[in-house]
Structures are given as C-alpha cells and as structure tokens.
N, C-alpha and C positions, 0 to 999 in steps of 0.2 A: 412613428415614435422618434422623438428628438432627444438624443442623449449625447453627452460629451464624455468620451472616455479618455483617461489619462494616457498620453502617448509619449511621455518622456522615455528615452531609451535607457535601458538598464543593462548592466553586464553581469548576469547572474553567475555565481559560482556556489558550490555547495559548501556552506560553512562546516568546518571540521573541528571537533573537540577531541584532542588527544588525551587519553587517560593513562594512568600508570598502575602497576600491580598493587602498590600500597594504598590506593584509593578504594580498593574493593575488598579489603580485609573483613569488614563487618558483613559484607554480602556473602562471602564464603562461609563465614561462621554461622550466619542464620540459615543458610541453605543446608549445611551439614546437619542441622537439628531436625530436618524433615525425616520422618521414618522411611525406611527402605520400602520401595514399592508404592510410594505416594503418587496418586494420579494428579494430573494437572487440572484441578477443579477449584472450587471456591476456597478450600483450605490453603492452596498455594497463592491465590489472589490475596488472601488475608496476610500471609507472610510478606508478600510483595508490597503491601501497603505500608510497611514499616519505614519510618523516615531514615533508618540506617541503611537501607538497601542501596540507595543511589548516592554517590558522592555529591557533595554540595555543588560542585562545578557542573555536574550533569543536570541537577535539578534547576540550576539557574539558566542553563542553556535551553532546557525544555520550556521554562517559563517565558523566556524570550521568544521562542518560536510560537508559543500559544498566543502571545500578545501581538506579534507581527510576524507573519510567515516570511517576510523579507523577499528580496529579489528572486531567490531560488526556490522558495516554498518547501524547503527541506533542510535536514540537519544530519550530519554524519558523525556518529560517536565512535571513536577508534579505540582499539585495544581493550575491548570488554572481555572479561574472562569467559571461557566456554567450558572449562573442565576438560577431561579427557574425552576426545571425540571418537566414537567407534566407527566401524565401516559405515559408509552411506547405505541406508536400507534400500531394498529393491522396490518397495511400495510405500505409499504415504501412510499406510495403516500398520506397517510391520512393527512387531514388538521391538523396543529399543532399550538396551541396558546402558544407562548413563546417569550422571548426576543431573539434578534439576537446576543447575546454576544458570544456564542460558535461559531457561524458561522463566525462572524467577526474575532475572534482570529484564527480560522482555515485558513481563506483566507489571513490573515496577514502573517501567517507562509508560506503559499503557495507563496505569492508575494515576500517574502524575499528570497525564494529559486529559483523562476522562474515564470512561468505563470500557474495559475490554469485553468484547462480545464475539460469539461465533455465529456462523450461518449454517443451519442444518445441512443444506446440500453440499457445503464445502467441508470435506473431511469430517462429516458427521457433527459439525458444530464445534469442533475442538477450539479451545481458546488459543492454543499455540499449535500451529500446523507445520508439518515438515514438507518443504518444497524440494523436490529432487526429480531428475529425469526418469520418466516411466516409458518403457518401450512402446506400450500400446497407444500412448497419447503424444508421441514424439512430434507429430506434424499438426497438432491441433493448436487453437488459440487458447491454451490453458496454461496454468502455472507449472505443469509437469511436462511441458513440451521441451524440445531441444533443437530439432532440425529446422525449425522456422523461426523467424523473428516474431516476438510477441509485440503486437502493434500497440501504439500509444493508446492509453485509456485512463479514465477515472475508474478507480476500483468500484465495482458493482454500480456502474453508471445507471443501470436500469432500475435499481432497487429504491423503494421509498425510504428505507432506513440504511442507506449506504454510510460507510464509516467516514468520520472526519479525518482520521489519521490511519495510515498504513505503516506498519513496522516490519522491517526485514532485518533479521540477524543472520550473519554469515558464520556457519560452523566449518565449512570446507569450501575453498575457493576454486575457481576454474579461470585461468588467465584468458581463455577464449570467450568467456561469457561477460558481456557488457550490459550493465543496467543503464537504461536511458531515462533521462529526466528532462522535462520541459516545463518551465513555470509560465503561468499566465502573464506575469509582468514582462517576460521576455518576448512574448509574441504580440502583445497589443500594439506596439509601435509599427510593426510590419503589416498588421492586418488593416490598419486605417479605419477612420470613423464610419465609413459606409458599411463595410463588412461587419464591424462590431455592432452596429445598430441592427443589422439582420440577425446576427447571432444572439442578440438580446431579445428577440421575439420568439413566441412559442410556435416555431415552424419546423420542429424536429421530433422524431420519435426514436426510441431505442428498443431493440429486441433483447430478449432475455438470453444471458450467456448459457452456453451448453453445459457448463459446470453446475448451473442451477436448474438444469432440466429443460433449457430452452431448445425448441425445435423450429425449423423453418415454417412449419404450419401454424405456430402460435401467433396470435395477434400481437403486434408491437405495443409498446407502452403509450401513455397519453402524450399529447403535444406538450413540449417543454422548450424553454430557451437553452442555449449553450452557456450564455453569460447571464448572471443574475446579480442583484444587489446594487450596491453603491457604484455608479460608473467610475468613481475615483479608485475604488478597490473592489472590483467585481469578483465573484466566484465563478468557477467553471465546472461543467460536467460534459464529458466528451468520451466517445469510444469510436476509434477509427474503423473498427469492424462492424459494430452493432448499431451505430447511430446513423440516421439518414435524414435528409431534408425532404419535405413534402411538396416542394415546388421548385422550379428551376433556379430561382434566385437563392433559395436556401441551400440547394445542392451545391451551387457554385461557392457559396460562403463557406460551407463545410470543407469542400475541396481545398480552398485557400488556407483554411486553418490547418489541415493536414500537411500541406506542403511547407508552411511556415514553421510548424512544430518540428518537422524533420530537419529543417535547416538550422533551427535554433537549439537543438538538443545538446545536452551534456551527457557524456559517456563515462561511466565509472566501472571499474572492476572491483567488486566487493572482495575484501580480504577476510580471512578468518579473524573474528573478533570485532568486525565492523557491525554497527547497528545503525541502519538508515531509517530516519523518520521522514515520512512524506505527508505533507498537508494535502489531503485528497480534494480539498476545495480550491487549492491554488496551484497545483502541480500535477501533470499527467506523467505516466511512467510506462516503460516498455522494457524489452530485453532483446539482445541479439541472439541469433542462433549460436549453437556451440556443439562440439562433438561429444556425445555421451558415450561412455564406455560400458556402463552397467556391470562394473566389476568391484563395487564397493569404494571406489575412489572418486566418484562423481561429485559435482557441486551440490552443496547441501545448505539450504537456507531454512530459517524458521520465520513464520509470519504470524502477526497478530493484527486485529482490527480494533479500532477505538471509536466509540461514539461519545458525543458530549454528555448525553443524558439517556438513561434507560427508559424514562417514562413514555416517549413517543412511540416506542415499539411494543408497549405492554400487551396489546391485543394479539400480537404475533410472536410473543416471546415466552419461553419457559426458562426461568433462571436467567442465564446469560446467553441462551441460544435462541436466535431469531429464526423463525420458521415460516416466513411469508410464502404463501402458495401462489404460483403463477399458472394461469390457464390460457 
C-alpha cells in the first residue's frame, strides 16, 4: 500500500473555553423545572435539546470542534455549573440525591454534537454515568480503577458502534489524578511514513474490554487498521491493552505507536466544573493512577457517549441503549 501521510509537526494544546455564571442562567432555570425524582432518560434529553441550555459561545466552540478536531482533537469547557455536589458515592449505581444540572449540561453538549447513547454492559446503559474509584476494581483497566494507570485507548475500540465523542464532566477533582490525551496529529510526524503505512493496513485485532464482558478465552475481533480514511486527515482506533498486531511488522508498528503516544501526551488535572470533549476518532485518552480514599471525597466524573447517527446501531439498540453481544 502506498500512502502519503501528513507529517508536518504540530504543537497540540487543549483549547479552553472559559464560561461565567451569567452565561448559564437559562440552563439553571430550565433544569429547576424538572420534577423531583426525574430519571436521566429521554425526557431529560428533550430538555437538553433546548437552544437555551448552552450559551452561544459553547455552541460555537462545539460546532468548531465538529467541523475540525484541530491539533488536539479535544475541547475543554471550564466553569460549567454543577449545582451542590453531595458526597462521592461508593458505587457507580448508588442512589444519588442532587439536581440534574450537570446531567442536563452533559446531554445538551451531546445533542449538539450528535446522539447520546449508552452501552448496556457499561453501567446498565445509563446515558450519564458516574465514574468514581471502586475498591473492587482499583487495579483493573476500567474507568473505576485508581491504583494503576489507565492505558491509552480509543473509547470502545473493539465495538462496531463505538462513539464519535467522549464527554467527561468533573464534579469533584483530585489533584493527583491526571487525564492523559494524545492526538493523532501529534504522533504522525514521529511515526514516519513506513510505520503509518503499516498501521493503515488491516493487520490488527482487538479483544473485548472486560467491562463489556470480555474474557481471555473470547476470540478477538476482526482484522482492522489502526489508521483509516484520508491520509491527509486520518482517523485512529487504538487500545494499548486490548489491540495487538498479527505479524511481527505489525507488532513493531504498534509498539512504536505506544511509545510515541506516551512521549507526546498532554496531562490535565480536571477541576470541578470542567467538561472535556474528546473526539474519539482523533484523540486517544488515559489516566494516571491516584490515591483513592473511599470516604466520600474521591474524584467524581460523569461520562456520556455520542454517536453521529442512531441508524447504524438499530439492530443492536433499544431506544438509546446499544446492546451488542460479544461471544
């Protein structure tokens, strides 16, 4: 395969949009109208679709990211209101008493970019998921781990209906927890054309994540390339833990990508009120280890997934919940 990949060097930084309390007045007003006990379902998505939920500057920034992921493949929206934040729950499914302000904002961002979806194995398919350290999974490669680094990956790299965007909203920060980002545009120059050409060939397979029921005994997925699309602006799918090359040259190319990604990464400490948007086609992400306390003061993020269109997943989906079975 003869391809020419763009190799001009970029200096990615995560674009930041600072917002102020006055920009979210309508958001608070619309959220207060939700009846007590409202579940995060289609009724909340409908509220989130209102043009009044997101400030114009946020809508413009999201439109810009959707048009061009940019050098960083991500966007950080700061000082989003969260409402009063209770103690961090002890499990991802624990009952929580709080306003739905953060959930409405997260889903409004999702609807501006596409369609929010859940995946049945992930938190029961919740459209907004609570990510917090859980003692039983502290050392696993899952979103509820804490004692190990979460390796670089494309969200749901193994999935036929993986999201286009990953949204992470911070309710409670931990200064020791760094979110790692690495954009495709940042690594291309250091990979070189030969490695890029190998990565653009279907010489790689990906195992199913354990959070989706994956086990070592399960057959890996089909042969796929890491890089796809226009060589001038390719997309990437990668998972440092679950993806592997099927021949020595492919193995070496994947190892090179791993090392370059680590050398090129950006580290962010998400603060309360930060909302990070990651283009899952253009940027991989990970997280440092951190010290979990399990005392109600731990780091607490909320997460949503966004697809461009609901139609491709119709056979595997009920409502907004995708339930693809892996065997």
